[in-house]
VOGU-3710 file (C-alpha; in Angstrom, 3 decimals, decimal comma):
1> xxxxxxxxxx> 112,383/64,909/50,344  114,511/67,879/49,363  115,898/67,777/45,877  119,262/69,186/44,985  118,918/72,678/43,568  121,526/75,190/42,532  121,540/78,389/44,597  120,886/80,393/41,451  117,699/78,410/40,789  116,249/78,980/44,250
11> xxxxxxxxxx> 113,375/81,397/44,720  113,531/84,711/46,546  109,984/84,773/47,904  108,454/88,252/48,149  105,546/87,747/50,548  102,599/90,188/50,800  99,775/89,795/53,301  96,767/91,995/54,028  93,916/91,135/56,379  90,514/92,826/56,269
21> xxxxxxxxxx> 91,432/94,571/59,508  94,694/95,884/58,037  92,714/97,594/55,273  91,983/100,332/57,807  95,656/101,322/57,614  95,134/102,866/54,186  97,355/102,906/51,091  100,619/102,245/52,961  99,376/98,819/53,951  97,910/97,856/50,600
31> xxxxxxxxxx> 99,004/94,814/48,630  100,149/96,893/45,654  102,265/99,101/47,881  103,825/96,093/49,617  104,607/94,482/46,274  106,237/97,652/44,936  108,448/97,981/48,028  109,485/94,313/47,909  110,278/94,316/44,185  112,325/97,530/44,502
41> xxxxxxxxxx> 114,266/96,058/47,463  114,933/92,768/45,616  116,208/94,588/42,526  118,474/96,950/44,480  119,950/94,183/46,668  120,725/91,526/44,086  117,913/89,040/44,679  117,800/87,899/41,071  115,065/85,219/41,188  112,118/87,004/42,864
51> xxxxxxxxxx> 108,618/85,567/42,939  105,630/87,324/44,517  103,283/85,425/46,855  100,076/87,170/48,015  97,614/86,392/50,807  94,902/89,020/50,482  92,245/89,072/53,204  94,019/86,675/55,595  94,518/87,333/59,292  98,021/87,299/60,733
61> xxxxxxxxxx> 97,007/85,019/63,621  96,419/82,061/61,313  99,129/80,426/59,217  96,878/78,217/57,083  97,097/80,820/54,337  97,281/79,611/50,712  100,339/81,612/49,615  102,292/81,113/52,842  101,496/77,381/52,759  102,834/77,245/49,189
71> xxxxxxxxxx> 106,055/78,953/50,302  106,591/76,396/53,084  105,872/73,482/50,729  108,428/74,799/48,259  110,864/75,307/51,143  110,487/71,646/52,136  111,573/70,813/48,576  114,624/73,047/48,973  113,373/75,638/46,476  113,199/78,751/48,703
81> xxxxxxxxxx> 116,379/80,743/49,336  115,021/83,962/50,837  111,725/85,102/52,369  111,277/88,886/52,251  108,395/90,872/53,791  107,719/94,604/54,039  107,508/94,518/57,843  107,676/91,769/60,437  103,906/91,811/61,158  103,278/90,645/57,541
91> xxxxxxxxxx> 104,793/87,278/58,489  102,217/86,872/61,243  100,816/88,079/64,562  100,995/84,882/66,603  104,172/85,247/68,675  104,524/81,514/69,416  104,401/80,400/65,789  106,464/83,348/64,527  109,076/82,590/67,190  109,228/78,939/66,146
101> xxxxxxxxxx> 109,620/79,912/62,484  112,399/82,405/63,224  114,355/80,233/65,652  113,837/76,738/64,221  112,021/76,268/60,905  113,801/78,885/58,768  117,167/77,646/60,034  116,228/74,002/59,322  115,043/74,861/55,816  117,999/77,101/55,040
111> xxxxxxxxxx> 115,815/80,187/54,515  117,134/83,714/54,970  114,366/85,888/56,404  114,254/89,672/55,864  111,725/92,205/57,223  112,678/95,444/55,448  111,042/98,134/57,582  112,014/96,493/60,880  115,638/95,965/59,879  115,482/92,207/60,515
121> xxxxxxxxxx> 117,823/89,933/58,566  118,547/86,426/59,899  121,804/86,428/57,956  123,023/89,032/60,487  121,527/87,242/63,497  118,304/87,774/65,431  118,081/90,719/67,814  116,884/90,139/71,389  114,204/92,750/70,692  112,482/90,608/68,041
131> xxxxxxxxxx> 110,507/88,481/70,570  109,279/91,704/72,181  108,235/92,965/68,753  106,345/89,676/68,186  104,501/90,270/71,456  103,503/93,781/70,367  102,341/92,456/67,001  100,155/89,902/68,772  98,739/92,562/71,104  97,878/94,617/68,044
141> xxxxxxxxxx> 95,987/91,651/66,574  94,154/91,126/69,860  93,191/94,796/70,190  92,110/94,994/66,556  90,054/91,847/67,007  88,320/93,353/70,029  87,588/96,567/68,112  86,134/94,555/65,246  84,015/92,556/67,694  82,730/95,783/69,251
151> xxxxxxxxxx> 81,813/97,212/65,838  80,288/93,875/64,883  78,219/93,771/68,074  77,087/97,374/67,670  75,948/96,633/64,123  74,230/93,441/65,227  72,382/95,143/68,089  71,089/97,793/65,684  69,184/95,117/63,763  71,446/95,080/60,714
161> xxxxxxxxxx> 72,021/91,516/59,412  75,522/90,263/60,200  75,606/87,618/57,487  77,795/88,520/54,515  75,297/87,023/52,083  71,510/86,660/52,510  70,140/83,128/52,930  68,765/81,185/49,969  65,525/82,857/48,907  66,747/86,425/49,404
171> xxxxxxxxxx> 68,983/88,932/47,620  70,594/92,152/48,775  68,518/95,108/47,710  70,728/96,875/45,113  69,348/100,225/46,317  70,293/99,669/49,979  73,320/101,399/51,500  76,342/99,752/53,144  75,239/100,976/56,584  71,617/100,010/55,909
181> xxxxxxxxxx> 71,552/96,616/54,193  68,106/95,406/53,140  66,956/92,098/51,665  64,458/91,517/48,897  62,826/88,242/47,893  64,525/86,195/45,167  61,260/84,804/43,803  62,523/81,663/41,961  64,432/80,534/45,061  61,612/81,631/47,388
191> xxxxxxxxxx> 59,216/79,377/45,495  61,494/76,422/46,222  61,611/77,408/49,918  57,793/77,491/50,037  57,666/74,081/48,386  60,102/72,638/50,939  57,960/73,882/53,843  54,781/72,536/52,218  56,348/69,114/51,660  57,401/69,017/55,316
201> xxxxxxxxxx> 53,838/69,774/56,420  52,572/67,075/54,040  54,613/64,563/56,004  57,892/64,320/54,102  61,239/64,379/55,897  64,409/66,192/54,710  65,785/63,108/52,952  62,556/62,535/51,031  62,279/66,239/50,147  65,874/66,247/48,866
211> xxxxxxxxxx> 65,104/63,244/46,639  62,014/64,952/45,217  63,910/68,156/44,431  66,691/66,205/42,762  64,210/64,145/40,730  62,533/67,368/39,555  65,945/68,839/38,568  65,642/71,779/40,962  68,898/73,754/41,185  70,661/73,601/44,563
221> xxxxxxxxxx> 71,321/76,925/46,333  74,932/76,974/45,083  73,830/76,271/41,512  71,101/78,914/41,721  73,489/81,559/43,047  75,966/80,707/40,312  73,210/81,071/37,682  72,408/84,626/38,816  76,066/85,680/38,981  76,608/85,636/42,754
231> xxxxxxxxxx> 80,081/84,628/43,920  79,959/81,240/45,611  81,876/78,013/46,066  82,604/75,634/43,228  79,672/73,968/41,538  78,980/70,385/42,687  80,034/67,593/40,360  76,528/66,082/40,416  73,864/68,607/39,324  70,772/69,212/41,482
241> xxxxxxxxxx> 72,280/67,092/44,261  70,147/68,278/47,169  70,955/66,716/50,550  68,986/66,244/53,762  71,237/68,567/55,790  70,643/71,462/53,385  66,889/70,939/53,447  66,856/70,704/57,259  68,813/73,963/57,492  66,210/75,739/55,339
251> xxxxxxxxxx> 63,387/74,402/57,524  65,075/75,840/60,635  65,701/79,368/59,326  63,529/81,900/61,109  64,711/84,534/58,628  62,023/83,231/56,245  59,406/84,761/58,598  60,917/88,197/57,899  63,142/88,333/61,003  66,840/89,146/61,310
261> xxxxxxxxxx> 68,659/86,728/63,612  72,060/87,903/64,860  74,722/86,303/67,069  73,870/82,687/66,255  77,557/81,813/66,594  80,920/83,136/67,752  84,588/82,091/67,780  86,764/80,889/70,660  89,311/83,708/70,489  91,165/86,022/68,121
271> xxxxxxxxxx> 93,655/83,184/67,546  91,252/80,255/67,349  88,562/80,913/64,743  86,697/77,668/65,435  82,986/78,372/65,137  80,897/77,924/68,282  77,102/77,808/68,101  75,438/80,031/70,706  72,396/78,822/72,680  69,115/80,167/71,280
281> xxxxxxxxxx> 68,507/82,383/74,305  71,623/84,409/73,373  70,401/85,159/69,849  69,184/88,659/69,057  65,933/88,557/67,077  64,676/91,616/65,191  61,185/90,933/63,792  59,798/92,114/60,453  63,015/93,576/59,022  62,441/92,237/55,506
291> xxxxxxxxxx> 59,636/90,638/53,432  58,524/87,218/54,700  58,590/84,124/52,488  56,878/81,883/55,060  54,101/83,027/57,411  54,726/82,584/61,136  52,038/79,949/61,678  53,495/77,751/58,925  56,987/78,153/60,374  55,788/77,297/63,899
301> xxxxxxxxxx> 53,926/74,265/62,575  57,029/72,996/60,771  59,142/73,408/63,926  56,571/71,352/65,826  56,649/68,656/63,160  60,443/68,654/63,087  60,585/68,264/66,856  58,823/64,910/66,441  61,201/63,864/63,601  58,715/61,507/61,955
311> xxxxxxxxxx> 60,469/58,736/60,048  58,913/56,959/57,079  58,270/53,222/57,196  60,101/50,813/54,908  57,490/51,440/52,231  58,194/55,181/52,445  54,751/55,998/53,900  54,421/58,547/56,692  51,176/58,738/58,636  49,776/62,227/59,163
321> xxxxxxxxxx> 49,315/61,240/62,823  52,912/60,110/63,398  54,453/61,919/66,358  51,067/62,975/67,741  49,881/59,801/69,505  50,874/59,077/73,117  50,208/56,227/75,515  47,887/57,261/78,353  49,557/54,883/80,819  53,330/55,209/80,324
331> xxxxxxxxxx> 53,479/58,478/78,332  55,527/56,987/75,472  54,810/57,790/71,850  52,827/55,295/69,827  54,828/53,585/67,103  53,393/53,498/63,585  53,247/50,279/61,591  52,184/49,891/57,957  50,554/46,581/58,803  50,539/43,655/56,405
341> xxxxxxxxxx> 48,159/43,088/53,498  49,045/39,381/53,396  48,195/38,922/57,060  45,190/41,262/56,810  46,673/43,673/59,362  45,683/47,307/58,811  48,094/50,218/59,378  48,111/50,840/63,109  49,745/52,412/66,139  50,960/50,726/69,316
351> xxxxxxxxxx> 52,951/51,722/72,405  56,680/52,081/71,694  57,515/51,150/75,285  55,555/47,899/74,878  57,401/47,241/71,621  60,761/47,436/73,388  59,727/45,371/76,407  56,274/43,838/76,757  56,435/43,965/80,547  56,730/47,806/80,500
361> xxxxxxxxxx> 53,198/48,499/79,313  50,374/47,141/77,163  50,041/47,468/73,406  47,365/50,208/73,353  46,804/49,009/69,784  44,621/51,238/67,605  44,091/51,264/63,839  45,108/54,345/61,845  41,667/54,312/60,181  39,978/54,502/63,588
371> xxxxxxxxxx> 42,096/57,530/64,522  41,361/59,162/61,163  37,594/58,701/61,516  37,586/59,856/65,142  39,657/62,993/64,470  37,637/63,891/61,359  34,302/63,473/63,167  35,527/65,425/66,202  36,878/68,296/64,117  33,671/68,462/62,091
381> xxxxxxxxxx> 31,559/68,714/65,266  33,881/71,220/66,960  34,176/73,516/63,926  30,410/73,423/63,399  29,861/74,232/67,066  32,253/77,191/66,898  30,574/78,559/63,782  27,002/78,270/65,130  27,535/78,889/68,847  30,709/80,925/69,150
391> xxxxxxxxxx> 29,903/82,797/72,386  28,629/79,754/74,361  31,624/77,768/73,100  34,077/80,413/74,347  32,274/80,641/77,705  32,403/76,865/78,190  36,092/76,698/77,271  36,907/79,503/79,689  35,238/77,541/82,446  37,182/74,472/81,354
401> xxxxxxxxxx> 40,429/76,443/81,722  39,332/77,650/85,129  39,354/81,210/83,750  36,890/83,475/85,547  35,314/86,550/84,090  37,489/89,405/82,896  36,629/91,200/86,161  38,377/88,472/88,153  41,494/88,812/86,007  41,529/92,541/86,683
411> xxxxxxxxxx> 41,230/91,821/90,409  44,283/89,553/90,224  46,173/92,128/88,210  45,408/94,838/90,782  46,507/92,488/93,555  49,781/91,897/91,725  50,467/95,618/91,288  49,507/96,272/94,906  51,894/93,578/96,131  54,754/95,011/94,043
421> xxxxxxxxxx> 54,067/98,485/95,373  53,952/97,193/98,964  57,364/95,490/98,574  58,906/98,831/97,575  57,011/100,650/100,331  58,382/98,287/102,971  61,949/99,142/101,921  61,173/102,823/102,561  59,521/102,071/105,917  62,463/99,993/107,142
431> xxxxxxxxxx> 64,838/102,800/106,113  62,766/105,329/108,107  62,675/103,027/111,135  66,438/102,711/110,971  66,862/106,493/110,843  64,482/106,949/113,806  66,428/104,340/115,734  69,753/106,054/115,015  68,318/109,427/116,095  67,003/107,921/119,314
441> xxxxxxxxxx> 63,339/108,373/118,417  62,794/104,596/118,421  64,186/102,084/120,930  66,309/99,182/119,759  63,713/96,696/120,969  60,857/98,463/119,192  62,975/98,827/116,014  63,805/95,099/116,023  60,143/94,122/116,426  58,801/96,433/113,704
451> xxxxxxxxxx> 61,573/95,792/111,190  61,290/92,020/111,708  57,531/92,161/111,109  57,960/94,227/107,950  60,722/91,966/106,623  58,521/88,909/107,182  55,642/90,566/105,305  57,992/91,547/102,466  59,408/88,038/102,217  55,922/86,558/101,949
461> xxxxxxxxxx> 54,941/89,079/99,266  58,083/88,368/97,233  57,297/84,663/97,393  53,719/85,254/96,176  54,574/87,618/93,312  55,968/84,955/90,922  52,902/82,768/91,542  50,473/85,612/90,806  52,450/86,660/87,717  52,609/83,081/86,415
471> xxxxxxxxxx> 48,847/82,740/86,925  48,215/85,975/85,020  50,520/84,886/82,172  48,884/81,473/82,016  45,442/83,023/81,768  46,653/85,465/79,112  48,182/82,620/77,077  45,017/80,518/77,367  42,771/83,401/76,376  45,000/84,238/73,399
481> xxxxxxxxxx> 45,147/80,578/72,351  41,353/80,266/72,621  40,754/83,336/70,457  43,297/82,116/67,897  41,639/78,675/67,795  38,172/80,165/67,313  39,421/82,462/64,553  40,997/79,568/62,634  38,095/77,165/63,241  35,592/79,664/61,794
491> xxxxxxxxxx> 37,519/79,567/58,501  37,092/75,796/58,063  33,774/75,109/56,372  32,444/71,906/54,845  35,277/69,716/56,165  35,138/66,358/54,349  38,649/64,962/54,661  41,807/65,440/56,694  45,157/66,655/55,411  48,518/66,577/57,237
501> xxxxxxxxxx> 48,557/70,383/57,234  45,100/70,596/58,832  45,849/67,920/61,433  49,110/69,495/62,571  47,645/72,980/62,532  44,912/72,085/65,035  45,928/68,915/66,896  48,541/69,178/69,664  48,466/65,531/70,726  46,225/62,459/70,882
511> xxxxxxxxxx> 46,318/60,343/74,042  45,251/56,712/73,579  44,008/54,706/76,562  44,182/50,937/76,935  41,131/49,132/75,487  38,385/47,753/77,718  35,997/44,922/76,974  32,321/44,733/77,860  30,055/41,887/76,768  32,606/40,879/74,164
521> xxxxxxxxxx> 32,784/44,375/72,684  36,011/46,409/72,576  35,943/50,012/73,796  38,827/52,486/73,748  38,993/56,030/75,115  40,937/58,585/73,053  41,634/62,157/74,220  42,197/64,746/71,491  44,077/67,891/72,565  43,671/70,951/70,353
531> xxxxxxxxxx> 46,284/73,717/70,198  45,395/76,577/72,519  42,370/74,914/74,096  43,329/71,375/75,111  40,484/68,867/75,378  37,324/70,545/74,108  34,146/70,173/76,118  31,553/70,419/73,386  28,037/71,724/73,958  25,594/68,913/74,681
541> xxxxxxxxxx> 22,534/68,614/72,380  20,261/70,203/75,001  22,523/73,263/75,200  22,682/73,516/71,426  18,897/73,362/71,144  18,434/76,006/73,845  20,925/78,346/72,191  19,338/77,720/68,802  15,834/78,544/70,069  17,134/81,683/71,784
551> xxxxxxxx> 18,844/82,836/68,585  15,633/82,079/66,651  13,521/84,236/69,010  15,994/87,098/68,775  15,892/86,901/64,982  12,059/86,997/64,937  11,846/89,897/67,390  14,317/91,869/65,294
//
């Protein structure tokens, strides 16, 4: 509600606005210069109750600016008599909103509007050229926005980080230049980041991690930044109030591997600054641009764990196998239950599809202890086999993959290159046939027959190329995964117990079959898939003995 105010008490608002883009205009567009011009004009023209309002760093296409909002709130109370700007573009660069203000709102609120440099004064009426000027002002904003986007994209494609501030765990290198921004590790924060990743691998979810950090009085990112003097938002009312969303965001940041990730998001338009997340395939990733806090294997492992989103039971316990067990019959994940001490039921897993509807599948019930013992025993045997019989192990796994000798891979590679070359050659041959036909050296009938045959051959080759390439890539991935598995397995000696980190580093999935009964005894088949190698076909005792004797003879002869 407007309150009655004497004209002499009303404010003559002197409004200054400068966006980051307008800073390119130089001194003439600066806030201080605007203020000086407005104050001089107010004094010389009898505006005896001036008050300066400043929006520094605000775009003209948005009107949710603090100072301008304050002016309009005061106007609704009947406290604004005049609104004076240096030039019309300071009011704004959105022609629809500016037009509405000029033609409706200022009149309704009893505000006299003056744009000094553009000779606009609503007390003298509005010129028909003003709407055209609003259009030009908007075009300017659009063009400037496009230029900024182009500069922004050029910077982003060069590998420079586009974020204004580094993520939690990093600081800007004080010795880096504006055109060459570098990050250094902020060790106290980095230690917290490492702890968060370790807790995730140990089986804790974001909510549980947040509770642990809060209980240990660990400063939140905002509190940490404030403690080291970095400008940031207001401190939270509750100290050390970590939340699950903040923890989850840290666990997703690939920057901790040492990579710069640009173009994660964009905006709808130069008018609508609503943030839009880009799909991951549109991101630009620049590896190893700054020191890593988390190694790549740890990061990849955490992403795998997060994809399963393991939830704790009511007691807060999370099994290290949660998210890894699958039903062999329906493909559903196995649900984890803590069991019941009163009813003498051990912690166990059973088919989630069966849990929802018993007619969908069978329980595939298996105790957690049985899985633990089986996985531990299998890993002990496999690691021992790798360490003692590395070459035979690799040979057997290659056969399991269906990978032939390296010579066969080279044959396939040569076939692929030959097929690609032939596709290009056929284009040249068809072109020559066409020229011979035009020159009369080749009859139309003969040209049609030869070109049709070549086109058929080319079509078949083009259809085969993706298959050959996919086969080559698959073999390359399998070979790389096998070598990586062997390298890691050789480092594990004297394995006596399992840890969540170890399980999720090596185990891709565990497939549980339905139990079978024979002579009153219960049997259950379980398939363990290792990362990079799948189900491992271990050497049988006879093979081990033969390899051992061979190695023994070689050692004696040496």
